[in-house]
N, C-alpha and C positions, 0 to 999 in steps of 0.2 A: 504494500500500500504506500503510495506517495503522500508526502506531507510537505507543508511549506512553513517557513518561519520568516516573518517580516521584521526588519529593524529599521528605525528611523531616528536620526539624531541631528542636532544643529551643528555639531562639530565632527570633523573627520576622525579625530582621535577617539572620541567617545564611541563612534560607530565601530571602529576597528576593535576596541576593547570588548564591546558587547558581542560582536560576531565571533571573535577568537575564543571568548569564554564559552559560547554555545558550541562551536566546532570541536572544542576539546573533548566533548562528550559523545561525538558522533564519529564512528569509524570512517575513514576516508572513502572506502569502497561504497558507503551508503549515500554519499553526496552525489547528486545527479547533475545539478547546475547551480550557478550563482549569478544573479543579475544585480547590476549596480546602476544607480541613477542619482543625479544631482538636480535639484530644482532651486531656482532663485526667484524670489519675489521682491520687487523693488517698488517702493511707493513714489508717486509723482511729487509727494510732499516730503522730500528727502530729509529735511531738518526735523520733521515731526515724527516720522516713522523710519526705522532703520531697514536696511536690506536684510531679508531673511533667507538663510540658506538651509536646505533640507537635504541631507545625505541619506540615501536608502539602499538597503540590500535585501534581496529576496533569496533565500536558500531553499532549494528543492532537494528533498532527501527521501530515502525510503526507510521504513521501520524494520 
């Protein structure tokens, strides 16, 4: 049975730590795929609202 695990963080280092901690408990042979995505949201009112970064990873694995 395939399963997925989603990770989403505002900082790359936080994402890396979370994903690595999860992967420590999964045998490498069970990992089917890993998808990475970065999203950026920038306000037209730059002084009032900061740019928001979202770093995401989807891990597809089997049980």
